[in-house]
N, C-alpha and C positions, 0 to 999 in steps of 0.2 A: 403478590403473586410474582414469581420469577419469570424471566423471559424464556420462550421456547428454546430448548437446548440446541436445536438445529439452526438457530439464528446465525447469520454470518454477514459479513460486509459484501457489498456488490460494487456496482460501477462508480467510478470517480470522475467528476467533471472538473476540467481545468481550463483556464484561459491561457492562451499562448500568443506570442507577438507576431508570428509568421506561420500560418497553417501549413503552407507548402513545405517549409523547412522542417516543421515538426513531423509531418507525415513521412518525409524521407527518413528521418531519424527513427521513428517508431516502427517503420517497415524494415529498413535496412539494418539497423543496429539492434533493436529490441526483438523484432520478429513477429510483430502483430499484423493482423489483416485489417484492411479498411472495409468495414461492413456497410457503411453509408457515408455519403459526402454531399454537401450542398449548403449554400447560403452562409458561407463563412464558418462552418463547423463540420466535424466528422466524428463518426463512431468507429472505434477500433475494438478488436477482440481476437480471441483464439477459437477456432471452430466457429460455432454460432453463438458463443458467449460474449456479450458486451462487457468490456472491461474499462474502457476510457471513452469519454466524450471531450473533444477538444474544441474550444470556441476561440476564434481569432479576435484579438484585440490589438490592432496594429500599433506598434511602438511601445507595447507594454514592457516594463523593465522587471528584472527579477525581484521577488518579494522577500529577499533576505532581511532578517531582523524583526519581522512581524509574526504575530500568531497566524497560523495557517497550516500548510502541509509541510511535514518533515520528510516523509516519503510515503508512497503507496507501494504495496508489496505483492508481486505476482508469484503465486504458488504453483510450481510445475508439478506434474503428477509423480515424478520419481527422481531419484538421485541421478540416474542415467540421463534423464532429460536435462538436468542442470549441467552435467558434464558435457553433453553435446552442445549446449548453448555456450559454455565456457570455451570449448574448442573453437567455435565460431568467433567468439570475441577475440581470442588470441590471433587467429588466422587473419581476421578482417580489421584488426587494430581498433577495436571498440574500447574506448577509454573507460576504465573502472575507477571508482573512488574508494573502494574497499572490498575486502573479502573476509568473512567472519564465520567462526564456529560458535553457535549460540547454545550448544548442548541439545536443545530441542530441534535445531534445524541447522542447515548450512546455507550461507547467504552471500550473494554478490551485490555490490552497490554501484550505482551510476547516478549521473545528473544529465537531464536532457538539455537542449540548447537554451531553454529559459530558466535553467537551474532548479527545475522540479526534481525532487529526490525520488529515486526508483530503487527498489530491492527486487531481485529475482532469487527465489529460494526454493529449497526442497525440505520437507519435514523429515526428521528421523521417525522410525516407526513409533506410533503412540505408546505402545506397551513399554518402550524404553524410557519414556519420560513422564508418563501420566502419574500423578501423585508426587512428582519431584520438580514441578515447575519453578520452585524457588531457586533451583540451580541455574535458571536462565541467566546467561551472562555473555561476555564477548571475549573470545580467544582467537588467535590466528587460525585461519582455515588451512587445512592440509591440501593445498592445491594439487600436488602430484597424486595423492591418493584419490582425489575426486576425478581428475582427468583419466586415471587408469580404469575407471568403471565404464568408460565408453571411448572408443577410438575415433569415431567420425564426428565432424562438426554438424550442427543442426541450426540453421538460421531461424526457421520459424518456430515459435513456441507452439507446443502441441495442443490439440484439442484436449480438453480437460484442465487446461490452465485456468485458474480462477483468481479472484482478488482474495488473497489470504488474510491480509490485515491492512489497516490504514494507521499511520503514525502521525500524530498531530504536534505542531508547535502550539503551546498554550501559554497564557499569561500567568496561570496559577494552578499548580497541580492539585492541592487539596480541594479547591472548588470544582475542578474537572472530575475528580474521583466522586465527589458527592453527587454531581449531576448525572454521570453515566451509570453509577450504581443505584441511585435512588429514583431517577426519572426514567432512564432507559432500562434499568434492571440488569445490567451486566454485572458479572462477578469480578471483584478485584483479585487478580492472580499474583502480581508482584508489585511491590512499591519500593522505590529507591528514595526514601526520605521525601523531601518536597521538590525533588528534581525530575522524577519520572515515575510513571505508573503504567501497568499493563493489565487490560481487562478483557473479558471474553464471555461467551455463552457456552454452555455444555462442557466445561472443563478444558477447552482448547487453551494453548499457552497464551495467545492473545489475538483477539480480533481488532483491538484498538490499543494503540500506544499513545502516550502523551508525555511531553517533556518541556522544560523551560530552559534548556541549554542555550538557546539563541533568542529566547522570547520572553523572559521573565518580565511581567508587567506591560508587555507590548500590546498594542491594539491589533485588530484584524487588518490584514493586508488590504489596501484601498483599491478602488478602481484605478486603472493605469498601471497596475502590476500584473505580472503573470502569476496567477494565484489559484488556490483551491476555490472552486465555485460551490461545490457540495459533494458529499459522498452519500451512498445509500446503505441502509441497514435492512437486510432481507429477512423477513419473518415468514416462515413456511406456514401455509394453510391457516391464515388467520386474518382477522380484521386489523387494520393498521390506522394510526392517526393520519388525517389528511394534512397535506401541506408541508412546507419546509420548516424544520426546527432549527434552533440556534443554541449552541452551548455557551457557557459563560465567557469564553474567549472569542465568541463571534463566529466560530466554525459552524457551517451550515450542513445539515444532513436531512435525509428524508427516509421514512420507513416505506418499504415496498413489500408486497406480498407475492410469493411465487406460487401460491395455491389457487 
């Protein structure tokens, strides 16, 4: 039986080395709201939607070179919202690490103070790409055209922003495909040999990405690193397995129900 086509990814939990520094960054640079805070951790989101849980682990070092998080991706409701955020990034000198046209979407990339990868993106209308997800690729983003769609900056990410996808660093792509297609029942949308794969529910271009570009054969990031603690897979209106699950690369996730 396939997974409910309305399934999507939800909140991502990360460890960080300095919670205060991270909160300054996620509020001032990214534009998330702090929904709850206490006991060395905080929940952040847009509107009333939880998107991130940050857990302080003092002295944690970046988890580069391990299996774990490649980036989490915040999907804004419209292209104009993405343009407003980019105007803010330019005005306030928020450092980007990339800007790409993926055919299905337009995306901006950053890294937080602990080197966690972040994508902020807007989808192109689904009718333009549905059935052509195999064209998903990476081209230079037309920054001027994007900025022209909205004149004023917007610091805060708008209500309606959600976790669009999670992209993982894994030790082995074929094992990852087998696990997420056979155990989780996601559909394989695009495969780039043994280097990367993109999977989803309901025909979306991808809810989950996986690659070995920095992590082929690598173990999971250990304690003492700023790392992915878990991500959630949201299954609407259904019973879900209890407890945290682990994929073949040690990435942890949990099914949650919004029904």
